[in-house]
C-alpha positions as CSV (number, residue, x, y, z in Angstrom):
1,M,0.0,0.0,0.0
2,R,1.3,3.4,-0.9
3,R,2.3,5.4,2.2
4,H,0.9,8.9,2.5
5,P,3.4,11.6,3.5
6,D,3.0,12.9,7.1
7,R,2.9,16.5,8.1
8,R,6.6,16.7,8.7
9,E,7.3,15.4,5.2
10,A,4.9,17.9,3.7
11,A,6.4,20.9,5.5
12,G,9.9,19.7,4.6
13,Q,9.3,18.9,0.9
14,V,7.6,22.0,-0.2
15,S,7.5,25.7,0.5
16,A,5.3,28.6,-0.6
17,A,7.8,29.7,-3.3
18,D,9.1,26.4,-4.7
19,S,9.2,25.6,-8.4
20,G,5.7,24.2,-8.3
21,S,4.2,27.3,-6.8
22,G,3.2,29.0,-10.1
23,G,5.2,32.1,-9.4
24,P,7.3,33.7,-6.7
25,G,5.5,34.1,-3.4
26,L,2.4,32.3,-4.6
27,P,1.0,29.3,-2.8
28,S,2.7,26.0,-3.8
29,A,0.8,24.0,-6.4
30,R,3.1,21.0,-5.6
31,G,2.4,21.5,-2.0
32,A,-1.4,21.5,-2.6
33,A,-1.0,18.1,-4.4
34,V,0.8,16.8,-1.3
35,G,-1.9,18.1,0.9
36,R,-4.5,16.3,-1.2
37,R,-2.7,13.0,-0.7
38,I,-2.6,13.7,3.0
39,G,-6.3,14.5,3.0
40,I,-7.2,11.4,1.1
41,G,-5.3,9.3,3.7
42,L,-6.8,11.0,6.7
43,M,-10.4,11.3,5.5
44,Y,-10.8,7.8,4.1
45,G,-9.0,6.4,7.1
46,L,-11.1,8.1,9.7
47,W,-14.5,8.3,8.0
48,R,-16.5,7.0,5.0
49,P,-16.8,10.0,2.6
50,R,-19.5,9.6,0.0
51,V,-18.6,12.0,-2.9
52,L,-21.3,13.0,-5.4
53,G,-20.9,15.0,-8.5
54,A,-17.0,15.4,-8.4
55,W,-17.1,15.1,-12.2
56,R,-18.7,18.6,-12.3
57,V,-15.5,20.2,-11.2
58,P,-13.7,21.4,-14.4
59,A,-10.7,19.2,-15.1
60,A,-8.5,22.1,-15.9
61,G,-8.4,25.9,-15.6
62,P,-9.3,28.2,-12.7
63,V,-12.2,27.3,-10.5
64,I,-13.6,28.4,-7.2
65,L,-15.1,25.9,-4.8
66,A,-17.6,27.6,-2.5
67,V,-18.1,25.4,0.5
68,N,-20.6,25.5,3.5
69,H,-18.9,25.4,6.8
70,T,-20.0,23.8,10.1
71,H,-16.9,22.1,11.4
72,A,-13.1,22.6,11.3
73,V,-12.8,19.3,9.5
74,D,-14.6,20.5,6.5
75,G,-11.5,22.0,4.9
76,P,-9.4,18.8,5.2
77,L,-12.3,16.7,4.1
78,L,-12.7,18.7,0.9
79,M,-9.0,18.6,0.3
80,G,-9.2,14.8,0.4
81,T,-12.3,14.4,-1.7
82,A,-12.0,17.1,-4.4
83,P,-10.8,15.8,-7.8
84,R,-8.1,18.5,-7.9
85,P,-5.6,20.0,-5.4
86,V,-7.2,22.9,-3.5
87,H,-5.7,26.1,-2.1
88,F,-8.0,27.3,0.8
89,L,-8.2,30.7,2.3
90,I,-7.7,29.9,6.0
91,K,-8.0,32.4,8.9
92,K,-4.6,33.5,10.2
93,E,-5.4,32.3,13.7
94,A,-4.8,28.7,12.4
95,F,-1.3,29.5,11.4
96,I,0.3,29.0,14.8
97,G,3.1,26.8,16.0
98,P,3.9,23.8,13.7
99,L,0.7,24.3,11.8
100,D,2.2,27.5,10.3
101,P,4.9,25.8,8.1
102,F,2.6,22.8,7.5
103,L,-0.3,24.8,6.1
104,T,2.0,27.0,4.1
105,G,3.9,24.0,2.9
106,I,0.7,22.4,1.5
107,G,-0.2,25.5,-0.4
108,Q,-2.9,27.0,1.9
109,I,-3.4,30.8,2.1
110,E,-3.3,32.7,5.4
111,V,-5.9,35.5,5.5
112,D,-6.7,38.2,8.1
113,R,-10.5,38.2,8.2
114,K,-10.6,41.5,10.1
115,A,-8.9,43.6,7.4
116,A,-8.5,43.9,3.6
117,D,-5.6,41.5,3.4
118,R,-3.9,42.5,0.2
119,V,-1.2,39.7,0.4
120,A,-3.9,37.1,0.7
121,I,-5.9,38.6,-2.1
122,T,-2.8,38.7,-4.4
123,R,-2.0,35.0,-3.6
124,A,-5.6,33.9,-4.1
125,L,-5.8,35.7,-7.5
126,G,-2.4,34.2,-8.3
127,V,-3.8,30.7,-7.8
128,L,-6.7,31.4,-10.2
129,G,-4.4,33.2,-12.6
130,S,-2.3,30.1,-12.9
131,G,-5.3,27.9,-13.5
132,G,-5.6,26.4,-10.0
133,V,-8.4,25.7,-7.6
134,L,-9.3,28.2,-4.8
135,G,-11.4,27.0,-1.9
136,I,-13.5,29.5,0.0
137,F,-16.0,29.3,2.9
138,P,-18.2,32.2,1.7
139,E,-19.8,32.7,5.1
140,G,-16.4,33.6,6.5
141,T,-16.5,31.4,9.6
142,R,-18.1,28.2,10.9
143,G,-21.9,28.4,11.5
144,E,-25.0,26.7,10.5
145,G,-23.6,25.8,7.2
146,D,-26.6,27.1,5.4
147,F,-25.1,29.9,3.2
148,A,-27.5,32.3,4.9
149,S,-25.0,35.1,5.5
150,L,-22.4,35.5,2.7
151,R,-19.5,37.9,2.6
152,S,-18.6,39.6,-0.6
153,G,-15.1,38.0,-0.9
154,L,-16.3,35.1,-3.1
155,A,-18.0,37.5,-5.5
156,Y,-14.9,39.6,-5.7
157,F,-12.7,36.7,-6.6
158,A,-15.2,35.4,-9.1
159,L,-15.6,38.7,-10.9
160,R,-11.9,39.6,-10.9
161,S,-10.8,36.2,-12.2
162,G,-13.7,35.2,-14.3
163,A,-13.4,31.7,-12.8
164,P,-16.5,29.6,-12.5
165,V,-17.9,28.9,-9.1
166,V,-18.7,25.3,-8.1
167,P,-21.0,25.0,-5.0
168,V,-20.1,22.3,-2.6
169,A,-22.2,21.0,0.3
170,V,-20.5,19.1,3.1
171,L,-23.0,17.2,5.2
172,G,-22.6,15.1,8.3
173,T,-19.8,17.0,10.0
174,A,-21.8,19.4,12.2
175,G,-20.8,19.0,15.8
176,T,-22.9,19.0,18.9
177,R,-24.6,22.4,19.3
178,G,-23.4,24.6,22.2
179,R,-20.0,23.2,22.4
180,A,-17.0,25.5,22.1
181,I,-15.2,22.9,20.1
182,P,-17.7,20.8,18.1
183,A,-17.3,17.1,18.4
184,L,-15.8,15.3,15.5
185,P,-18.1,12.9,13.5
186,P,-17.9,9.3,14.9
187,L,-15.1,7.2,13.5
188,R,-16.2,5.5,10.3
189,A,-19.3,7.6,10.1
190,R,-20.6,8.6,6.6
191,V,-20.1,12.1,5.6
192,D,-21.3,13.4,2.3
193,V,-19.6,15.8,-0.1
194,V,-21.8,17.0,-3.0
195,F,-20.4,19.1,-5.8
196,G,-22.9,21.2,-7.9
197,E,-22.9,22.6,-11.4
198,P,-20.4,25.3,-12.1
199,F,-21.8,28.8,-12.8
200,E,-20.6,32.2,-13.7
201,A,-21.0,34.8,-10.9
202,G,-21.1,37.8,-13.2
203,D,-24.0,39.1,-15.4
204,G,-22.0,39.0,-18.6
205,S,-21.3,42.7,-18.6
206,G,-17.8,42.5,-17.2
207,R,-18.6,45.2,-14.6
208,R,-16.6,45.2,-11.3
209,T,-18.2,48.0,-9.6
210,R,-19.6,47.9,-6.0
211,A,-23.1,47.4,-7.4
212,A,-21.9,44.6,-9.6
213,L,-20.3,43.0,-6.6
214,D,-23.4,43.3,-4.5
215,E,-25.6,41.8,-7.3
216,A,-23.2,39.0,-7.8
217,T,-23.2,38.2,-4.1
218,V,-27.0,37.9,-4.2
219,R,-26.9,35.6,-7.3
220,I,-24.2,33.4,-5.7
221,G,-26.3,33.2,-2.5
222,R,-29.3,31.9,-4.4
223,R,-27.3,29.3,-6.3
224,L,-25.5,28.0,-3.2
225,T,-28.7,27.8,-1.2
226,A,-30.5,25.9,-4.0
227,H,-27.6,23.5,-4.2
228,L,-27.6,22.9,-0.5
229,T,-31.3,22.1,-0.6
230,D,-30.8,19.7,-3.5
231,A,-27.8,18.0,-1.8
232,R,-29.8,17.4,1.4
233,H,-32.6,15.9,-0.7
234,V,-30.2,13.6,-2.7
235,T,-28.3,12.5,0.4
236,G,-31.4,12.0,2.6
237,R,-30.2,14.6,5.1
238,G,-33.0,17.1,4.6
């Protein structure tokens, strides 16, 4: 059986500016591929992911995965189930201690959610500009996972890059309500990851104004909510 690299290997093998990064200072494409292998090993070793619609993710070219978010495990789960390596925008608070070089090494993007983080914006657009996959939790933080409150970041990246958006519903990871740290899903429990149809966030006009951004956010919200409803129906979780 092929051995999956551990965290120390990932941090040691890749860096944010290696030859597989797609450009100086950009997240490592090679690192994201290593992260995907780690995610596959962890997710399929601990739980029983059921992946539906992965074929809808474009096989090449830039794409944004818009994911609902109820548990910290959602990101690693998607990294291990998506058909392509993913660069996630991850809150800077997660980049502490040994997790800092590890997350950087596997091509993830540190972002300050309390300010306009120009470095993170540049790196995220760089991922899309080089034909990579950007993962975003459009609600900005963990919550009910129902796409009820979207921030404008997703629309911004979609309009600036022209990349299609693929809605993703992760179901079965929500922890016990009221706990500061939600409980993990039981070992070997089934979790569902449902990919939707890609769509364009813009209206075809090419506008990037504040009004266009607001309108795109509304359109995106409708598409994500509809996908979540369909995913719950298909998986029997709604």
